[in-house]
C-alpha positions as CSV (number, residue, x, y, z in Angstrom):
1,M,0.0,0.0,0.2
2,S,2.7,2.6,1.3
3,F,5.6,4.2,-0.8
4,E,7.5,4.3,2.2
5,N,9.4,1.4,3.9
6,Y,7.7,1.3,7.2
7,S,9.1,-2.1,8.3
8,E,12.5,0.1,8.3
9,I,11.5,2.9,10.2
10,S,8.6,1.2,12.5
11,K,11.3,1.1,15.5
12,G,11.9,5.1,15.5
13,Y,8.4,6.0,14.7
14,D,7.1,6.9,17.9
15,R,10.2,9.1,18.6
16,R,9.3,11.3,15.6
17,R,5.4,11.4,15.2
18,K,2.5,12.2,17.6
19,P,-1.3,11.9,17.5
20,I,-3.0,15.2,16.4
21,G,-6.6,15.6,17.0
22,V,-7.4,13.3,19.8
23,D,-10.0,15.9,21.3
24,V,-11.8,16.1,18.1
25,I,-12.0,12.3,18.1
26,L,-13.1,11.9,21.7
27,G,-15.7,14.8,20.9
28,A,-17.2,12.9,18.0
29,V,-17.2,9.7,20.2
30,T,-19.2,11.2,23.2
31,R,-21.8,12.6,20.6
32,V,-22.3,9.2,18.7
33,M,-22.5,7.5,21.9
34,G,-25.0,9.9,23.3
35,G,-22.2,10.7,26.2
36,F,-21.7,7.2,26.9
37,S,-18.0,6.9,25.3
38,K,-17.1,3.9,27.2
39,R,-19.5,2.0,25.0
40,A,-17.6,2.9,22.1
41,T,-15.8,0.8,19.3
42,V,-13.4,2.8,17.5
43,L,-11.8,1.3,14.2
44,D,-8.4,2.8,13.3
45,I,-7.6,2.3,9.7
46,G,-3.9,2.3,9.3
47,C,-3.1,2.4,12.7
48,G,0.7,2.4,12.5
49,T,2.5,1.9,15.9
50,G,-1.0,2.6,17.9
51,N,-0.1,5.9,19.0
52,Y,-3.9,7.0,18.7
53,A,-5.0,3.8,20.2
54,K,-2.8,4.6,23.4
55,E,-4.3,8.1,23.7
56,L,-7.8,6.9,23.2
57,S,-7.8,3.5,25.1
58,P,-8.7,4.7,28.4
59,Y,-11.8,6.6,27.4
60,I,-13.7,3.8,25.0
61,K,-14.7,0.2,25.2
62,E,-12.3,-1.0,22.3
63,I,-10.3,-0.1,19.7
64,I,-9.8,-2.0,16.4
65,G,-6.5,-1.3,14.6
66,I,-5.9,-2.2,10.8
67,E,-2.1,-2.2,9.5
68,V,-0.7,-3.4,6.4
69,N,2.9,-3.4,7.7
70,S,3.7,-6.4,10.0
71,K,6.6,-4.4,11.7
72,M,4.2,-1.5,12.5
73,I,1.8,-3.8,14.0
74,E,4.5,-5.5,16.3
75,E,5.4,-1.9,17.8
76,A,1.7,-1.3,18.2
77,N,1.2,-4.8,20.1
78,N,4.3,-4.0,22.1
79,K,2.4,-1.1,23.9
80,G,0.5,-3.7,26.0
81,I,-2.9,-1.9,25.4
82,E,-5.6,-4.3,27.0
83,N,-8.6,-3.2,24.9
84,F,-6.8,-2.6,21.5
85,K,-7.3,-5.6,18.6
86,T,-4.9,-5.4,15.6
87,Y,-5.3,-7.0,12.3
88,E,-2.7,-7.2,9.6
89,G,-4.4,-6.3,6.0
90,N,-4.7,-3.5,3.6
91,I,-7.5,-1.1,4.0
92,S,-8.5,-1.3,0.7
93,D,-9.7,-4.6,1.6
94,L,-11.8,-3.3,4.4
95,H,-14.6,-6.2,4.1
96,K,-12.4,-8.7,4.1
97,I,-11.1,-7.9,7.6
98,V,-14.1,-6.6,9.6
99,P,-17.8,-7.1,9.1
100,E,-20.6,-4.4,8.4
101,K,-21.9,-2.4,11.1
102,C,-19.0,-3.1,13.5
103,C,-17.9,-0.1,14.9
104,D,-19.0,3.6,16.1
105,V,-16.3,5.7,15.1
106,V,-13.6,5.0,12.3
107,I,-10.5,7.2,12.5
108,C,-8.0,7.4,9.4
109,T,-4.8,9.8,10.1
110,L,-2.7,10.6,7.4
111,V,-3.2,7.4,5.7
112,L,-5.2,7.7,2.3
113,H,-2.4,9.4,0.2
114,H,-0.5,6.0,0.8
115,L,-3.1,4.1,-1.2
116,K,-1.9,2.6,-4.5
117,D,-4.9,4.3,-6.4
118,S,-4.7,7.7,-4.6
119,V,-4.3,9.3,-7.8
120,P,-5.8,12.2,-9.8
121,P,-8.4,12.9,-11.1
122,D,-10.8,10.7,-9.5
123,Y,-8.8,9.2,-6.4
124,S,-10.5,5.9,-6.7
125,G,-8.6,4.3,-3.7
126,P,-9.5,6.6,-1.3
127,S,-13.0,6.8,-2.6
128,K,-13.6,3.1,-2.4
129,V,-12.5,3.3,1.3
130,I,-14.7,6.1,2.0
131,N,-17.7,4.0,0.7
132,D,-16.4,0.9,2.6
133,V,-16.2,2.8,5.8
134,Y,-19.9,3.9,5.4
135,S,-21.0,0.2,5.5
136,V,-18.7,-0.7,8.5
137,L,-20.1,1.8,10.7
138,N,-23.3,1.4,12.9
139,D,-26.2,3.1,11.7
140,K,-25.0,6.3,13.6
141,G,-21.5,6.8,13.7
142,A,-18.4,9.2,12.6
143,F,-15.6,8.9,10.3
144,I,-12.7,11.3,10.9
145,I,-10.1,12.0,8.2
146,N,-6.8,13.6,8.9
147,T,-5.0,14.6,5.9
148,M,-2.8,17.6,4.5
149,G,-4.5,20.1,2.1
150,H,-2.2,21.3,-1.0
151,H,-2.2,24.7,0.3
152,Q,-0.8,23.3,3.9
153,L,2.0,21.3,2.0
154,A,3.1,24.2,-0.1
155,E,3.1,26.9,2.6
156,A,3.2,25.3,6.1
157,S,5.2,21.9,6.0
158,A,9.0,22.7,6.0
159,F,9.5,18.8,5.3
160,F,7.6,19.2,1.9
161,M,8.9,22.5,1.0
162,L,12.5,21.5,1.3
163,A,11.9,18.5,-0.8
164,P,13.0,18.4,-4.6
165,K,10.5,19.7,-6.9
166,R,10.3,16.4,-8.7
167,V,9.3,14.9,-5.2
168,Q,6.9,17.8,-4.3
169,E,4.9,17.2,-7.4
170,I,4.6,13.3,-7.0
171,F,3.9,13.6,-3.3
172,Q,1.1,16.4,-3.6
173,S,-0.6,14.4,-6.2
174,K,-1.1,11.8,-3.8
175,F,-3.1,13.7,-1.4
176,P,-6.8,14.0,-2.4
177,P,-7.9,18.0,-2.4
178,I,-10.3,18.3,0.8
179,N,-13.0,19.7,-1.3
180,T,-12.9,16.4,-3.2
181,L,-13.1,14.1,0.0
182,C,-16.0,16.3,1.4
183,R,-17.7,15.7,-2.0
184,R,-17.0,12.2,-1.9
185,L,-18.2,11.9,1.8
186,E,-21.4,13.5,0.9
187,E,-22.3,11.5,-2.1
188,V,-21.8,8.4,-0.2
189,G,-24.3,9.5,2.6
190,F,-22.1,11.3,5.3
191,K,-23.0,14.7,6.6
192,V,-19.8,16.5,6.8
193,H,-19.9,18.5,10.1
194,S,-16.5,20.4,10.1
195,V,-13.3,20.8,8.4
196,L,-10.7,21.8,10.8
197,P,-6.9,22.9,10.4
198,H,-4.7,22.2,13.3
199,C,-3.2,25.4,13.5
200,H,-2.0,25.5,17.3
201,K,1.7,25.7,18.0
202,T,1.7,22.1,19.7
203,E,-0.2,20.5,16.7
204,C,2.7,19.7,14.2
205,V,3.0,16.2,12.9
206,M,6.4,15.5,14.3
207,K,7.4,16.2,17.9
208,N,8.4,19.7,18.8
209,E,11.8,18.8,19.5
210,L,12.4,17.5,15.7
211,H,9.8,19.8,14.1
212,S,12.1,23.0,15.2
213,N,15.6,21.7,15.1
214,I,17.5,23.8,12.7
215,E,19.8,21.1,12.1
216,G,17.1,18.6,11.3
217,P,17.5,18.5,7.6
218,L,20.9,17.5,8.0
219,N,20.2,14.3,10.1
220,K,18.6,11.1,9.2
221,E,16.1,11.1,12.0
222,W,14.7,14.0,10.4
223,I,14.6,12.7,6.9
224,D,12.9,9.5,8.0
225,A,10.4,11.5,10.0
226,T,7.9,11.9,6.9
227,S,7.3,10.0,3.9
228,V,7.8,12.9,1.4
229,W,11.5,12.0,1.6
230,S,11.2,8.4,0.8
231,L,10.4,9.5,-2.8
232,A,14.0,11.4,-3.2
233,T,17.1,9.7,-4.2
234,D,20.3,9.8,-2.0
235,E,21.7,12.0,-4.5
236,E,18.8,14.6,-4.2
237,I,18.8,14.4,-0.5
238,K,22.6,15.0,-0.5
239,S,22.2,18.3,-2.7
240,I,19.2,19.5,-0.6
241,Q,21.5,19.1,2.4
242,D,24.3,20.6,1.1
243,K,22.0,23.6,0.1
244,W,20.7,23.8,3.8
245,R,24.1,24.0,5.1
246,E,24.6,27.1,3.3
247,M,21.3,28.6,4.4
248,I,22.1,28.0,8.0
249,N,25.5,29.9,7.5
250,D,23.9,32.6,5.7
251,G,21.1,32.7,8.5
252,K,18.5,31.9,5.6
253,A,17.6,28.6,7.3
254,Q,16.0,30.2,10.5
255,E,14.2,32.7,8.4
256,F,12.8,29.7,6.3
257,F,11.6,28.0,9.4
258,C,10.1,31.1,10.9
259,K,8.2,31.8,7.8
260,T,6.7,28.4,7.7
261,E,6.1,28.1,11.3
262,E,4.1,31.5,11.0
263,A,2.0,30.0,8.4
264,R,1.4,26.7,10.0
265,Q,-0.2,28.6,12.9
266,K,-2.4,30.3,10.6
267,I,-3.3,27.5,8.3
268,G,-2.4,24.4,9.9
269,E,-0.2,21.9,8.9
270,T,-2.9,19.1,8.5
271,T,-6.8,19.3,8.6
272,T,-9.4,17.0,10.3
273,I,-12.7,16.4,8.4
274,L,-15.3,15.1,10.7
275,A,-18.4,13.6,9.0
276,Y,-21.3,11.9,10.6
277,K,-23.6,9.0,9.3
278,G,-27.1,8.7,10.4
279,F,-27.4,12.3,12.1
């Protein structure tokens, strides 16, 4: 499913990444369950190392995680979350893994762009997942998608903006435009409740100490923190790093980081789409 080698980076994933929008998810759970969130079953499609499961598990009955990469599942299971059940599989085959009407809330965080068929103009892969999610939700439920808008990539993501232009074009094209996702949700039968950009200073995709490190682009840990760089060649990475060293010496690197951070706190680095079924 993914263009990134998650088997290789799985062990360091939790050092770099953090869950975003947990409050939005819990709010949706509470609404769907009429205030009784402890009765809820949440399905996390593309659950990775279970970082969302760890945050959500104390407040719900059960969380089910689906992940295509066995090493990521291994890391998730190592967290020892009692009410967390994992399945190895591709979310494109959702109906082969879980039955219809099996959950109250589905979350999908920075996953859809990894699908093989997440390509313009129709983005058939994400469209199929949206359709399948509608059927695995109970009669009243919520679907929460976290993604990155094209404007957020271009203005508020240092990881993306520093990548080679060739890589930027490929990577951006993998992300369905937010209005495309909203339209598809409505066509299937969901009611889009909110489209929320995450603008708070703590709501960056990477952990703060990595996100704001001026030396970051020179280090493998920074490069491995986001899938955009998996599309770059070693030669392209070296060229960008050489240029970054020059920018540090010229004082332009800090200026670049400040500019992207200012944009991030205005338009957000990611966006959460909250859609309801049966409301």
